[in-house]
C-alpha positions as CSV (number, residue, x, y, z in Angstrom):
1,X,0.0,0.0,0.0
2,X,1.3,3.5,-0.9
3,X,-0.5,5.0,2.1
4,X,-1.2,3.6,5.6
5,X,-4.6,2.0,5.9
6,X,-5.8,4.6,8.4
7,X,-5.0,7.4,5.9
8,X,-7.0,6.0,3.0
9,X,-10.1,7.8,2.0
10,X,-12.6,8.4,-0.7
11,X,-10.1,10.0,-3.2
12,X,-7.3,7.5,-2.6
13,X,-6.2,4.5,-4.5
14,X,-7.1,1.4,-2.6
15,X,-5.3,-0.9,-5.1
16,X,-2.8,-2.3,-2.6
17,X,-5.4,-3.2,0.0
18,X,-6.5,-6.8,0.5
19,X,-9.9,-6.6,2.2
20,X,-11.9,-9.6,3.5
21,X,-15.6,-9.1,3.8
22,X,-17.4,-11.3,6.3
23,X,-21.0,-11.9,5.4
24,X,-22.9,-11.2,2.2
25,X,-26.0,-9.7,3.5
26,X,-27.2,-6.2,2.6
27,X,-24.4,-4.4,4.3
28,X,-21.7,-6.9,3.4
29,X,-22.6,-6.8,-0.2
30,X,-22.5,-3.0,-0.2
31,X,-19.1,-3.0,1.4
32,X,-17.7,-5.6,-1.0
33,X,-19.2,-3.8,-4.0
34,X,-17.8,-0.4,-3.2
35,X,-14.4,-1.7,-2.1
36,X,-14.0,-3.3,-5.5
37,X,-14.9,0.0,-7.1
38,X,-12.2,1.7,-5.0
39,X,-9.7,-0.7,-6.4
40,X,-9.2,-3.0,-3.3
41,X,-8.6,-6.7,-3.7
42,X,-11.8,-8.2,-2.1
43,X,-12.3,-11.6,-0.7
44,X,-16.0,-12.1,0.4
45,X,-17.0,-15.0,2.6
46,X,-20.4,-16.3,3.7
47,X,-21.5,-19.7,5.2
48,X,-24.8,-19.4,3.3
49,X,-25.0,-20.7,-0.2
50,X,-28.6,-19.5,-0.8
51,X,-29.7,-18.3,-4.2
52,X,-29.6,-14.7,-2.9
53,X,-26.0,-15.1,-1.9
54,X,-25.1,-16.8,-5.2
55,X,-26.6,-13.9,-7.2
56,X,-24.6,-11.4,-5.2
57,X,-21.5,-13.5,-5.6
58,X,-21.9,-13.6,-9.4
59,X,-22.1,-9.8,-9.5
60,X,-19.0,-9.4,-7.4
61,X,-17.0,-11.9,-9.3
62,X,-17.7,-9.9,-12.5
63,X,-16.1,-6.9,-10.7
64,X,-13.1,-8.9,-9.8
65,X,-13.8,-10.0,-6.3
66,X,-13.0,-13.5,-4.9
67,X,-16.0,-15.2,-3.3
68,X,-16.4,-18.2,-1.1
69,X,-19.8,-19.5,-0.1
70,X,-21.2,-22.4,1.9
71,X,-20.4,-24.4,5.0
72,X,-16.9,-23.7,6.3
73,X,-16.3,-20.7,4.1
74,X,-15.8,-18.4,7.2
75,X,-13.7,-20.8,9.2
76,X,-10.3,-19.4,8.2
77,X,-9.2,-15.8,7.6
78,X,-7.2,-15.7,4.3
79,X,-3.5,-14.9,4.5
80,X,-2.2,-11.4,3.7
81,X,-5.4,-9.6,4.7
82,X,-5.0,-5.9,5.5
83,X,-8.5,-5.3,6.9
84,X,-11.6,-7.4,7.8
85,X,-15.0,-5.8,7.2
86,X,-17.6,-7.6,9.3
87,X,-21.3,-7.6,8.9
88,X,-23.3,-6.4,12.0
89,X,-24.2,-9.2,14.4
90,X,-21.0,-11.2,14.0
91,X,-19.8,-11.9,17.5
92,X,-16.1,-11.0,18.3
93,X,-15.8,-14.7,19.2
94,X,-16.6,-15.9,15.7
95,X,-13.5,-17.8,14.3
96,X,-12.9,-15.3,11.5
97,X,-12.9,-12.3,13.8
98,X,-10.9,-14.0,16.5
99,X,-8.2,-14.9,14.0
100,X,-8.2,-11.3,12.8
101,X,-7.7,-10.0,16.3
102,X,-4.9,-12.5,17.0
103,X,-3.1,-11.4,13.8
104,X,-3.6,-7.7,14.5
105,X,-5.8,-7.2,11.4
106,X,-8.1,-4.2,11.8
107,X,-11.8,-5.1,12.1
108,X,-14.2,-2.5,10.7
109,X,-17.9,-2.6,10.4
110,X,-19.7,-1.2,7.3
111,X,-20.4,2.0,9.3
112,X,-16.7,2.5,10.0
113,X,-15.9,1.9,6.3
114,X,-18.7,4.4,5.3
115,X,-17.3,7.1,7.5
116,X,-13.9,6.7,5.9
117,X,-15.4,6.9,2.4
118,X,-17.2,10.2,2.8
119,X,-16.2,12.7,0.2
120,X,-14.0,15.4,1.8
121,X,-15.6,18.2,-0.2
122,X,-19.2,17.4,0.5
123,X,-19.5,15.1,3.4
124,X,-23.1,15.1,4.6
125,X,-23.5,15.5,8.4
126,X,-25.0,12.4,10.2
127,X,-27.9,12.6,12.6
128,X,-27.5,9.3,14.4
129,X,-30.0,7.2,16.4
130,X,-29.6,4.1,18.6
131,X,-31.4,2.5,21.5
132,X,-32.8,-0.8,22.5
133,X,-36.2,0.1,21.1
134,X,-37.8,2.7,18.7
135,X,-34.8,3.2,16.4
136,X,-36.6,2.5,13.1
137,X,-39.7,4.5,13.9
138,X,-37.6,7.4,15.0
139,X,-35.2,7.4,12.0
140,X,-38.2,7.2,9.7
141,X,-39.8,10.2,11.5
142,X,-36.5,12.1,11.2
143,X,-36.2,11.3,7.5
144,X,-39.7,12.6,6.9
145,X,-38.9,15.8,8.9
146,X,-35.7,16.5,6.9
147,X,-37.5,15.9,3.6
148,X,-40.3,18.3,4.7
149,X,-37.6,20.9,5.3
150,X,-36.6,20.6,1.6
151,X,-33.4,18.8,2.4
152,X,-32.0,15.9,0.3
153,X,-32.0,13.3,3.1
154,X,-32.3,9.6,3.4
155,X,-32.7,7.0,6.3
156,X,-29.7,4.6,6.2
157,X,-27.6,2.3,8.3
158,X,-29.6,-0.4,10.1
159,X,-32.7,0.5,8.1
160,X,-33.3,1.6,4.5
161,X,-30.2,2.3,2.3
162,X,-26.9,0.7,3.3
163,X,-24.8,3.5,4.7
164,X,-21.9,2.8,2.3
165,X,-24.3,3.2,-0.6
166,X,-25.5,6.5,0.9
167,X,-22.0,8.0,1.3
168,X,-20.9,6.8,-2.2
169,X,-23.9,8.3,-3.9
170,X,-22.5,10.6,-6.7
171,X,-25.2,13.2,-5.9
172,X,-24.3,14.6,-2.4
173,X,-26.9,14.4,0.4
174,X,-27.6,17.4,2.6
175,X,-27.9,15.2,5.7
176,X,-28.2,11.5,6.6
177,X,-30.6,10.0,9.2
178,X,-28.6,7.1,10.4
179,X,-30.0,4.2,12.5
180,X,-27.2,2.3,14.3
181,X,-27.5,-1.0,16.3
182,X,-25.2,-1.8,19.1
183,X,-23.6,-4.4,16.8
184,X,-22.8,-1.7,14.3
185,X,-21.5,0.6,16.9
186,X,-19.3,-2.2,18.4
187,X,-17.2,-2.1,15.2
188,X,-17.2,1.7,14.7
189,X,-14.5,4.0,16.0
190,X,-13.9,7.0,13.7
191,X,-17.5,8.2,13.3
192,X,-18.4,11.6,14.6
193,X,-22.1,12.4,14.2
194,X,-23.4,16.0,14.2
195,X,-26.1,15.1,16.7
196,X,-27.1,11.7,18.2
197,X,-29.7,10.2,20.5
198,X,-29.8,7.0,22.6
199,X,-33.5,6.5,22.9
200,X,-33.4,4.0,25.8
201,X,-31.4,1.2,27.2
202,X,-32.8,-2.1,28.4
203,X,-31.7,-5.8,28.5
204,X,-31.3,-7.1,25.0
205,X,-28.8,-9.2,23.0
206,X,-27.4,-10.8,26.2
207,X,-26.8,-13.9,24.1
208,X,-24.2,-11.8,22.2
209,X,-22.7,-9.6,25.0
210,X,-20.9,-10.9,28.0
211,X,-22.8,-8.5,30.3
212,X,-25.0,-5.3,30.2
213,X,-22.0,-3.1,30.8
214,X,-20.5,-4.1,27.4
215,X,-23.9,-3.5,25.7
216,X,-24.3,-0.1,27.3
217,X,-20.7,0.9,26.4
218,X,-21.4,0.1,22.7
219,X,-24.5,2.2,22.8
220,X,-22.5,5.1,24.2
221,X,-20.1,5.1,21.3
222,X,-22.7,7.1,19.3
223,X,-22.0,10.2,21.4
224,X,-18.3,10.3,20.7
225,X,-17.2,13.5,19.1
226,X,-20.7,15.0,18.8
227,X,-20.7,18.5,17.4
228,X,-24.2,19.9,18.2
229,X,-26.5,17.9,20.4
230,X,-26.4,14.8,22.5
231,X,-30.1,13.9,22.9
232,X,-31.0,11.7,25.8
233,X,-34.1,10.2,27.5
234,X,-34.9,12.0,30.7
235,X,-36.8,8.9,32.1
236,X,-33.7,6.7,31.4
237,X,-30.8,7.8,33.6
238,X,-28.4,5.5,31.7
239,X,-28.8,7.6,28.6
240,X,-28.0,10.8,30.5
241,X,-25.0,9.2,32.1
242,X,-23.6,8.2,28.7
243,X,-23.9,11.9,27.7
244,X,-22.1,13.0,30.8
245,X,-19.3,10.5,30.0
246,X,-19.0,11.4,26.3
247,X,-16.0,13.1,24.8
248,X,-17.7,15.7,22.6
249,X,-16.8,18.9,20.7
250,X,-16.8,22.0,22.9
251,X,-20.1,23.7,22.7
252,X,-22.1,20.5,22.1
253,X,-25.4,20.6,24.1
254,X,-27.2,17.9,26.1
255,X,-30.8,17.9,25.1
256,X,-33.4,15.9,27.1
257,X,-36.7,14.6,25.8
258,X,-39.4,13.8,28.3
259,X,-43.1,12.9,28.5
260,X,-43.4,15.3,31.3
261,X,-43.1,19.1,31.3
262,X,-39.8,20.0,29.8
263,X,-37.3,22.1,31.7
264,X,-35.0,24.5,29.9
265,X,-32.9,22.6,27.4
266,X,-35.5,19.9,26.8
267,X,-38.4,18.9,24.5
268,X,-41.5,17.4,26.2
269,X,-45.2,17.7,26.8
270,X,-47.1,20.7,28.0
271,X,-50.5,19.3,28.6
272,X,-51.4,17.9,25.2
273,X,-48.8,19.8,23.2
274,X,-45.3,18.5,22.2
275,X,-43.2,21.5,23.1
276,X,-39.6,22.8,22.5
277,X,-37.7,24.5,25.3
278,X,-34.3,23.8,23.8
279,X,-34.0,25.4,20.4
280,X,-35.7,28.7,20.8
281,X,-34.2,32.0,22.1
282,X,-36.9,32.5,24.7
283,X,-36.5,29.1,26.2
284,X,-36.0,30.5,29.7
285,X,-39.5,31.8,29.8
286,X,-41.6,30.0,27.2
287,X,-41.9,27.0,24.8
288,X,-42.6,26.6,21.1
289,X,-45.3,24.2,20.0
290,X,-44.2,21.3,17.8
291,X,-47.6,19.7,17.4
292,X,-50.4,18.3,19.5
293,X,-50.9,14.7,20.7
294,X,-54.1,14.5,18.7
295,X,-52.3,15.2,15.5
296,X,-50.0,12.1,15.9
297,X,-50.8,8.7,14.4
298,X,-50.7,7.3,17.9
299,X,-50.7,8.7,21.5
300,X,-48.9,5.6,22.9
301,X,-46.2,6.9,25.2
302,X,-43.3,5.3,23.3
303,X,-44.5,6.6,20.0
304,X,-44.7,10.1,21.4
305,X,-41.2,9.7,22.9
306,X,-39.9,8.7,19.5
307,X,-41.5,11.8,17.9
308,X,-39.9,14.1,20.5
309,X,-36.5,12.5,19.9
310,X,-36.8,12.9,16.1
311,X,-37.9,16.5,16.6
312,X,-34.9,17.2,18.8
313,X,-32.4,15.9,16.3
314,X,-34.0,17.8,13.4
315,X,-34.2,21.0,15.4
316,X,-30.5,20.7,16.4
317,X,-29.8,20.6,12.6
318,X,-31.7,23.9,12.2
319,X,-34.9,22.5,10.7
320,X,-37.8,25.0,11.3
321,X,-40.7,24.0,13.6
322,X,-43.2,24.1,10.7
323,X,-41.3,21.4,8.9
324,X,-41.2,19.2,12.0
325,X,-45.0,19.6,12.5
326,X,-45.7,19.0,8.9
327,X,-43.9,15.7,8.9
328,X,-44.9,14.4,12.4
329,X,-48.6,15.0,11.8
330,X,-48.5,13.0,8.6
331,X,-46.3,10.2,9.7
332,X,-47.7,6.7,9.7
333,X,-45.6,3.9,11.4
334,X,-44.7,0.7,9.6
335,X,-46.9,-2.3,10.1
336,X,-46.6,-4.5,13.2
337,X,-46.0,-1.4,15.4
338,X,-49.0,-0.8,17.7
339,X,-51.2,-1.4,14.7
340,X,-54.9,-1.9,15.2
341,X,-55.9,-5.0,13.4
342,X,-59.6,-5.1,14.2
343,X,-62.2,-4.0,16.7
344,X,-64.6,-6.9,17.5
345,X,-67.5,-5.8,19.7
346,X,-65.8,-3.7,22.3
347,X,-62.4,-5.5,22.1
348,X,-59.4,-4.2,20.2
349,X,-56.9,-6.5,18.6
350,X,-53.5,-4.8,18.3
351,X,-50.4,-6.1,16.5
352,X,-47.1,-4.9,18.0
353,X,-45.0,-7.9,16.9
354,X,-42.0,-5.6,16.6
355,X,-41.9,-5.5,20.4
356,X,-39.1,-8.2,20.4
357,X,-37.7,-7.6,23.9
358,X,-39.1,-7.0,27.4
359,X,-38.5,-3.2,27.2
360,X,-40.4,-2.8,24.0
361,X,-43.2,-5.0,25.3
362,X,-43.5,-3.0,28.5
363,X,-43.8,0.2,26.5
364,X,-46.5,-1.3,24.4
365,X,-48.5,-2.7,27.4
366,X,-48.3,0.7,29.1
367,X,-50.2,2.2,26.2
368,X,-53.4,0.3,27.2
369,X,-55.5,0.1,30.4
370,X,-56.6,-3.5,30.3
371,X,-54.8,-6.1,28.2
372,X,-54.9,-9.7,27.3
373,X,-51.3,-10.1,26.5
374,X,-49.9,-12.5,23.8
375,X,-46.2,-13.1,24.5
376,X,-43.3,-15.5,23.9
377,X,-40.7,-16.7,21.4
378,X,-36.9,-16.5,21.7
379,X,-36.0,-14.5,24.9
380,X,-32.3,-14.1,23.9
381,X,-31.3,-14.4,27.5
382,X,-33.7,-11.6,28.7
383,X,-35.7,-11.7,32.0
384,X,-39.3,-10.6,32.5
385,X,-39.5,-9.9,36.2
386,X,-39.4,-6.1,35.9
387,X,-41.9,-6.2,33.0
388,X,-44.4,-8.3,35.1
389,X,-44.0,-6.1,38.1
390,X,-44.6,-2.9,36.1
391,X,-47.7,-4.0,34.1
392,X,-49.4,-6.8,36.2
393,X,-52.2,-4.4,37.2
394,X,-53.0,-3.9,33.5
395,X,-53.2,-7.6,32.6
396,X,-56.6,-9.4,32.2
397,X,-54.8,-12.6,31.2
398,X,-51.8,-13.9,29.3
399,X,-51.4,-16.3,26.4
400,X,-47.9,-17.7,25.9
401,X,-46.3,-19.2,22.8
402,X,-42.9,-20.1,21.7
403,X,-39.7,-21.8,22.8
404,X,-39.1,-19.6,25.9
405,X,-42.7,-19.2,27.0
406,X,-41.7,-20.8,30.3
407,X,-39.3,-17.9,31.1
408,X,-42.3,-15.5,31.0
409,X,-44.5,-18.1,32.8
410,X,-42.1,-18.3,35.7
411,X,-41.9,-14.5,36.0
412,X,-45.7,-14.4,36.1
413,X,-45.8,-17.1,38.8
414,X,-43.4,-15.1,40.9
415,X,-45.0,-11.7,40.7
416,X,-48.6,-12.3,39.5
417,X,-49.5,-15.8,40.8
418,X,-53.2,-15.3,40.4
419,X,-53.0,-14.3,36.7
420,X,-54.9,-16.4,34.2
421,X,-52.2,-17.8,32.0
422,X,-52.6,-20.2,29.0
423,X,-49.8,-21.9,27.2
424,X,-50.3,-22.5,23.5
425,X,-47.3,-24.4,22.2
426,X,-46.4,-25.6,18.7
427,X,-44.7,-28.7,19.9
428,X,-41.8,-30.1,17.9
429,X,-43.0,-28.9,14.6
430,X,-40.5,-28.3,11.8
431,X,-42.8,-25.8,10.1
432,X,-41.4,-22.3,10.1
433,X,-44.7,-20.6,10.5
434,X,-47.6,-22.2,12.3
435,X,-51.0,-20.5,11.5
436,X,-52.9,-23.2,13.4
437,X,-51.1,-22.2,16.6
438,X,-52.0,-18.5,16.0
439,X,-55.6,-19.4,15.4
440,X,-55.7,-21.1,18.8
441,X,-53.9,-18.1,20.4
442,X,-56.4,-15.6,19.1
443,X,-59.4,-17.8,20.1
444,X,-58.1,-18.2,23.7
445,X,-57.2,-14.5,24.0
446,X,-60.6,-13.5,22.7
447,X,-62.3,-15.8,25.3
448,X,-60.3,-14.1,28.1
449,X,-61.1,-10.5,26.9
450,X,-63.9,-8.4,28.3
451,X,-65.5,-5.3,26.8
452,X,-63.0,-2.4,26.8
453,X,-60.0,-4.7,26.7
454,X,-57.2,-4.8,24.2
455,X,-55.8,-8.2,22.9
456,X,-52.2,-7.2,22.4
457,X,-49.5,-9.1,20.5
458,X,-46.4,-7.7,22.1
459,X,-44.2,-10.8,22.4
460,X,-41.2,-9.4,24.2
461,X,-39.2,-12.1,22.3
462,X,-37.7,-12.7,18.9
463,X,-39.8,-14.7,16.4
464,X,-37.4,-17.1,14.7
465,X,-38.4,-20.2,16.7
466,X,-41.8,-20.3,15.0
467,X,-41.7,-17.6,12.3
468,X,-39.4,-16.2,9.6
469,X,-39.4,-12.8,11.3
470,X,-41.5,-10.4,13.4
471,X,-43.4,-9.4,10.2
472,X,-44.5,-13.0,9.5
473,X,-45.6,-13.3,13.1
474,X,-47.6,-10.2,13.0
475,X,-49.2,-11.2,9.7
476,X,-50.1,-14.6,11.2
477,X,-51.8,-12.8,14.1
478,X,-53.7,-10.4,11.9
479,X,-54.9,-13.3,9.6
480,X,-56.0,-15.3,12.6
481,X,-57.9,-12.4,14.0
482,X,-59.7,-11.9,10.7
483,X,-60.5,-15.7,10.5
484,X,-61.8,-15.7,14.0
485,X,-63.9,-12.6,13.3
486,X,-65.5,-14.2,10.3
487,X,-66.2,-17.6,11.9
488,X,-66.8,-16.4,15.5
489,X,-64.8,-19.4,16.6
């Protein structure tokens, strides 16, 4: 290499670089594709030999990359590698990454690569979002706000456009709305966002991390080098502590968001109004209206909190209040996020299949007064005691499904021993998706419900024990609700 690896950027020749790309998913393919365009010698590896991977491999081979697919392809790191680009989610204990660490080979994620490939003459600022829950909704809200302000902006990173593709776009962006998972942040070091938010922190991915401390530390990486605003959740002291510990640019501000009345330097609620006391000159004595609760698609507390966080990031970038209001009052969340499926008699059936951990399920349950809760799946090492303690007075009954249903059942037995609980298990089926099980779940839940109740699918667990993903689980629930509604059985 004519230049040291750390000195290489968008305008340099990467011809002397031997780069190994681990994983050929969306981000891995984007990294391999763009590295070949930069002139690097790319070796891409993936244990999967699916048709999707084969199609990507063929495209990359045409560009000159070396591809290895199938079982064992990621067991050994090739010799002479200068940098390993890992897909998010790969554990540091994976053989390929462990070998790279042992050899002293730098390990970058796609986000790290993207930051290094920004064009020096028109590098769009990043407004970055992480948190255990709410990232995707918040980044989509932020994208819509930025577009409403007339900016060329896009949601990228953990959702939407791969971030390498965004920074390599020949037409410069004005600003990027970047969603980052803890996995992505783990392999990111150089990034310096203009403003960032940690929405919340709760137990998650403890099957990947050694402990909560490591998970929290990765979330905190997002605040490193912040230029304008570190946005934090007033109700989550861990997020504020991460701001206090962050090494930021002098003059960067700490901005809280709250569902209570905002103090100076915060955004929050004044009665039924989302209000700004952070980005107006008169913030010592007054607040500016962002929009009203009634104008949002949902008044669920976690949805409102996401809107406040998105507003704070946009306002920190200089977006006018009118553009924030225009976007938030027109924003509709994706499916499977507190989505009303049907109202049968006086009972609502709500799909929040995206609530894939206890923290998200707690937020969803707190949006309703009386709930028949459908829960279960893959717990990923999470515990449910705090959830049950906080929502047990809202629960009419519980219907449990999935491999780790017993984890939730045990928490209910400890903290709500009189709760009506039904287990609906799929057994040892090899089917990926089990519509018959969901039909039974809906029937049992409907029998438990009383007028005014909400039957809520907020599983608190991942879905892959029974379903392809959370969307498939939510679809199965919605279809079962409609079948039950038509048959009355």
